[in-house]
C-alpha positions as CSV (number, residue, x, y, z in Angstrom):
1,M,97.5,24.4,124.4
2,R,95.4,27.1,123.4
3,H,92.3,25.8,121.7
4,I,91.6,26.8,117.9
5,S,88.8,29.0,119.1
6,D,91.2,31.3,121.4
7,T,93.5,31.7,118.2
8,L,90.6,32.9,116.2
9,L,89.1,35.3,118.9
10,D,92.5,36.7,119.1
11,S,92.3,37.4,115.4
12,A,89.0,38.7,115.4
13,V,89.3,41.2,118.5
14,T,93.0,42.4,116.9
15,Q,91.0,43.1,113.8
16,K,88.1,44.9,115.2
17,W,90.5,47.3,117.4
18,G,92.7,47.7,114.2
19,V,89.4,48.9,112.3
20,A,88.5,51.0,115.3
21,M,91.6,52.6,115.5
22,K,91.8,53.7,111.5
23,Q,88.2,54.9,112.1
24,T,89.0,57.1,115.0
25,I,92.1,58.6,113.5
26,L,90.2,59.3,110.3
27,A,87.5,61.2,112.5
28,L,90.1,63.1,114.2
29,A,91.5,64.5,110.8
30,I,87.8,65.3,110.0
31,V,87.3,67.1,113.0
32,A,90.4,69.2,112.5
33,L,89.9,70.0,108.9
34,T,86.2,71.1,109.9
35,F,87.5,73.5,112.5
36,E,89.8,74.7,110.2
37,Q,87.2,75.5,107.6
38,A,84.9,76.8,110.1
39,S,87.0,79.4,111.7
40,A,87.6,81.5,108.3
41,V,85.9,84.7,108.3
42,F,84.7,86.7,105.1
43,V,84.9,90.4,105.8
44,L,84.3,91.3,102.1
45,S,83.7,89.3,99.2
46,D,82.5,90.9,95.9
47,N,82.2,89.9,92.5
48,F,80.2,92.3,91.6
49,D,77.7,90.3,89.8
50,S,74.9,90.9,92.3
51,Y,74.4,94.5,91.0
52,A,71.8,95.3,89.0
53,N,72.8,98.6,87.5
54,Q,75.7,101.3,88.4
55,A,73.3,102.7,90.9
56,A,73.2,99.6,92.7
57,F,77.0,99.1,92.6
58,E,77.8,102.8,94.1
59,A,75.2,102.2,96.7
60,A,77.5,99.3,98.2
61,W,80.9,101.4,96.8
62,P,80.1,105.0,97.1
63,A,82.3,106.8,94.5
64,I,84.9,108.8,96.3
65,G,86.4,110.6,93.0
66,T,85.9,114.5,92.9
67,T,86.3,115.2,89.0
68,A,84.0,113.6,86.5
69,P,83.6,110.6,86.3
70,L,83.6,110.1,89.9
71,S,83.3,106.5,89.7
72,G,84.4,103.0,88.4
73,V,81.7,101.5,86.0
74,L,80.1,98.5,86.3
75,S,80.9,96.5,82.9
76,T,80.1,93.3,81.3
77,T,83.0,94.1,78.7
78,Q,85.5,92.0,80.6
79,A,84.7,89.8,83.6
80,S,87.1,87.0,85.4
81,S,83.9,86.0,86.6
82,S,80.9,86.9,84.5
83,P,79.3,88.9,84.0
84,N,80.6,92.0,85.8
85,S,83.8,93.6,86.5
86,I,84.4,97.1,87.3
87,Y,86.1,99.5,84.7
88,N,88.6,102.6,85.8
89,P,89.0,104.1,81.9
90,G,92.4,105.4,80.8
91,T,92.9,108.9,81.5
92,T,95.6,111.9,82.2
93,T,93.4,113.5,84.7
94,G,93.5,112.8,88.6
95,S,90.7,112.6,91.1
96,Q,88.3,110.3,88.5
97,S,87.0,106.9,88.9
98,R,87.5,105.8,92.4
99,N,85.3,103.8,94.9
100,R,85.4,102.9,98.3
101,R,83.7,99.8,100.5
102,A,83.7,100.5,104.3
103,F,83.2,97.7,107.2
104,S,83.9,96.9,110.9
105,E,87.5,97.1,111.8
106,T,89.2,93.8,111.1
107,S,90.7,93.9,114.7
108,T,87.2,93.0,116.1
109,L,87.4,90.0,114.7
110,S,90.6,88.6,117.1
111,T,90.2,87.7,120.6
112,S,93.6,89.9,121.0
113,G,91.8,93.0,119.7
114,N,94.4,92.7,116.8
115,L,96.1,90.5,114.3
116,G,97.7,88.0,116.5
117,I,100.4,85.7,116.4
118,G,99.1,82.5,114.0
119,D,96.3,85.0,112.5
120,Q,96.3,85.6,108.9
121,L,94.3,88.6,107.0
122,I,94.2,87.8,103.4
123,F,93.5,90.4,100.6
124,S,93.0,89.8,97.0
125,F,91.5,90.6,94.0
126,D,91.4,89.9,90.0
127,M,93.0,92.7,87.5
128,Y,92.9,92.5,84.0
129,D,96.1,93.6,82.8
130,S,95.6,95.6,79.3
131,A,99.1,96.8,78.3
132,P,101.8,94.2,79.6
133,A,104.2,95.7,77.7
134,A,103.9,99.1,78.6
135,S,105.4,101.0,81.6
136,P,103.5,100.7,84.9
137,A,100.7,102.9,84.9
138,R,98.9,104.3,88.4
139,N,96.0,101.5,88.3
140,Y,96.0,99.9,91.9
141,V,93.5,98.8,94.8
142,N,94.5,100.0,98.6
143,L,93.5,97.7,101.9
144,Q,93.7,100.5,104.4
145,D,92.7,102.1,107.8
146,S,90.9,105.1,107.8
147,T,90.2,107.3,104.5
148,A,93.4,108.9,105.1
149,P,96.1,106.4,106.2
150,S,99.6,107.7,107.5
151,A,101.0,105.5,109.7
152,T,103.3,102.6,108.8
153,N,101.4,99.3,107.8
154,Q,98.1,101.5,107.6
155,L,97.7,100.7,103.9
156,V,98.9,97.9,101.4
157,A,98.3,98.2,97.8
158,M,98.7,96.0,95.0
159,G,98.7,96.7,91.4
160,F,100.7,99.1,89.3
161,N,102.7,102.5,89.9
162,N,104.7,104.7,87.8
163,N,107.6,105.1,90.1
164,Q,109.3,102.3,88.1
165,T,109.8,101.5,84.6
166,G,109.0,98.4,83.0
167,G,112.3,97.4,82.5
168,N,113.4,98.4,86.3
169,S,113.6,95.6,88.9
170,G,114.6,92.9,86.4
171,G,111.6,93.5,84.1
172,Q,107.7,93.4,83.8
173,Y,106.5,92.4,87.0
174,Y,103.3,93.3,89.1
175,M,103.9,95.5,92.3
176,G,102.9,96.0,95.6
177,R,103.3,98.9,98.1
178,I,103.4,99.1,102.1
179,L,102.6,102.0,103.7
180,G,105.7,103.2,105.6
181,F,108.1,100.6,104.2
182,S,111.0,101.5,102.2
183,P,111.9,99.0,99.6
184,P,115.9,98.3,100.1
185,T,117.7,98.2,96.9
186,V,119.1,94.8,97.5
187,D,116.2,92.5,98.7
188,P,117.1,90.1,101.6
189,D,114.5,87.5,100.5
190,G,116.2,87.6,96.6
191,G,115.3,88.6,93.2
192,P,116.6,91.3,91.1
193,N,118.0,94.9,92.7
194,E,115.2,97.1,93.0
195,A,115.5,100.4,90.9
196,G,113.3,103.4,90.2
197,T,112.3,105.9,92.8
198,L,112.2,104.4,95.8
199,G,111.8,105.4,99.3
200,S,109.0,105.3,102.2
201,G,105.7,104.1,101.2
202,A,107.2,103.5,97.3
203,F,105.7,100.8,95.3
204,F,108.2,97.7,94.9
205,K,108.1,95.0,91.7
206,L,106.7,91.5,93.2
207,N,109.9,89.6,92.1
208,D,111.4,87.6,94.4
209,F,111.0,84.2,93.0
210,G,110.8,85.4,89.4
211,V,107.2,84.3,89.0
212,G,104.1,86.6,87.7
213,L,105.6,88.2,84.7
214,R,103.0,90.6,83.2
215,S,100.8,89.1,80.3
216,L,97.8,90.2,78.4
217,G,94.5,89.1,80.3
218,W,93.4,88.5,84.1
219,H,95.5,87.8,86.8
220,N,94.9,87.4,90.8
221,L,97.2,89.5,93.2
222,K,97.0,88.5,96.8
223,V,98.6,89.3,100.2
224,I,98.8,87.7,103.2
225,L,99.3,89.5,106.5
226,S,100.8,87.7,109.7
227,T,102.8,88.6,112.5
228,D,105.3,86.1,114.3
229,D,106.0,88.5,116.9
230,G,102.5,90.1,117.8
231,L,104.1,93.7,116.4
232,S,105.8,93.7,113.3
233,T,103.7,92.6,110.1
234,D,104.9,90.2,107.6
235,Y,103.7,90.2,104.1
236,S,103.8,87.2,101.4
237,F,102.4,88.3,98.2
238,Y,101.4,86.2,95.5
239,V,100.6,86.5,91.8
240,D,98.2,83.8,90.2
241,N,98.5,82.1,93.7
242,A,102.2,81.8,93.1
243,L,104.4,83.2,96.0
244,A,106.0,86.0,94.4
245,E,107.5,88.5,97.3
246,R,108.2,88.3,100.8
247,V,108.4,91.5,103.1
248,S,109.1,90.6,106.9
249,N,108.9,92.5,109.8
250,V,107.6,96.0,108.9
251,G,106.8,98.7,111.8
252,T,106.4,97.6,115.7
253,T,103.3,98.6,116.3
254,A,100.3,96.2,116.6
255,S,97.6,98.7,116.9
256,I,98.1,100.0,113.3
257,R,97.4,96.2,111.9
258,S,93.7,96.4,111.4
259,Y,92.0,97.9,108.4
260,D,88.2,99.1,107.8
261,N,88.2,100.0,104.1
262,I,88.9,99.4,100.4
263,A,89.5,101.9,98.0
264,L,89.2,100.7,94.3
265,G,91.2,102.2,91.7
266,S,94.1,104.7,92.1
267,G,92.1,108.0,91.3
268,L,95.0,109.5,89.5
269,S,96.3,109.7,86.0
270,N,96.8,106.5,84.3
271,A,98.5,107.3,80.9
272,S,95.7,106.4,79.7
273,T,96.0,102.5,80.3
274,D,92.6,101.4,81.3
275,V,91.9,98.4,83.7
276,Y,89.3,96.2,85.1
277,W,88.9,94.8,88.7
278,D,86.8,91.6,89.9
279,N,86.5,89.3,92.8
280,V,87.7,91.3,95.4
281,Q,88.0,89.4,98.7
282,L,89.2,89.8,102.6
283,E,89.4,87.1,104.6
284,Y,90.4,86.7,108.2
285,I,91.7,83.2,109.6
286,P,92.5,83.0,113.2
287,A,95.1,81.2,114.8
288,A,94.0,77.6,115.5
289,V,93.0,76.4,118.5
290,P,91.4,73.1,119.5
291,E,87.6,73.3,120.5
292,A,86.4,70.6,122.8
293,N,85.5,67.8,120.4
294,A,89.1,67.9,118.9
295,F,90.1,67.2,122.6
296,A,87.6,64.4,123.0
297,A,88.6,62.9,119.3
298,I,92.4,62.9,120.7
299,A,91.3,61.1,124.2
300,M,89.6,58.7,121.8
301,V,92.7,57.9,119.9
302,G,94.5,57.3,123.5
303,L,91.9,54.9,124.7
304,V,92.0,53.2,121.4
305,S,95.8,52.9,121.6
306,L,95.7,52.1,124.9
307,G,93.5,49.1,124.2
308,A,95.7,48.0,121.4
309,V,98.3,47.9,124.1
310,W,96.6,45.4,126.1
311,I,95.5,43.0,123.4
312,R,99.6,42.9,122.6
313,K,99.9,41.9,126.3
314,W,97.1,39.5,126.4
315,K,98.2,37.7,123.4
316,A,101.6,37.4,125.0
317,Q,100.6,35.6,128.4
318,P,101.2,31.8,128.5
319,A,98.6,29.6,126.7
320,R,95.8,29.2,128.9
321,E,94.6,25.9,130.3
322,N,91.5,23.8,129.2
């Protein structure tokens, strides 16, 4: 017959192993979470609040307009994140109020030399919608490759364009554009049929899922670029962090999926509809690859599991003799 001390020993050892198992699993989860967080790279993150004046803003975002006023205006009138934003005034004249911020090609961040399977490129900004009941005016921001993009996927934009009226495509939705992509009249992902002037590179309504109707004030527009085959590009558009539109399998050339500048403002007549921009951000997230410490944590969990099995077998042995 086993002594009471043996039974107590069994219980104590089992409890210790149980605690060790829970601690190890928690450690593994923390390691995995830490790795994911550490892997993100901010290519650009600008809330415009560090600029003391207009000259400082234009030093970082050179004016590219050719008709005065050439630049957007550093403003404190509106701000999504106080105190500053960038103002594009309403105008009926083109080639005004535009700025560009250049950076190293995003392809340099990927081990594959481009946006690879499992990687994500996340482009977002805040936009002040000053006339939500009006027809869409030409106010938008571009993420693009080169200053004169021409190939499919070399440019993606969000905001508004006047190729559609407010009533087209289901109503007053925010809009997006992909260079080289022709929006289909019937969207395979759902939502109202697309209307207005369509064709290659045309703006389309972000209306797949019935979210993101226009309203007065600040709104966040975001697109996540990814690829499931290493060649074509998949786009997920969000309005105020709600999925609004999917566009899948655009193009066939991976080399186009790299970007080196953001153009702020359309530089086109906008039917006298002004707009503000804030919190422009471009983030690269590579596909998750387990690091050495993650493998070590996995191995530790395995050892603890084996220990738990051993304990169960040990407890199942015939009672020890005195």
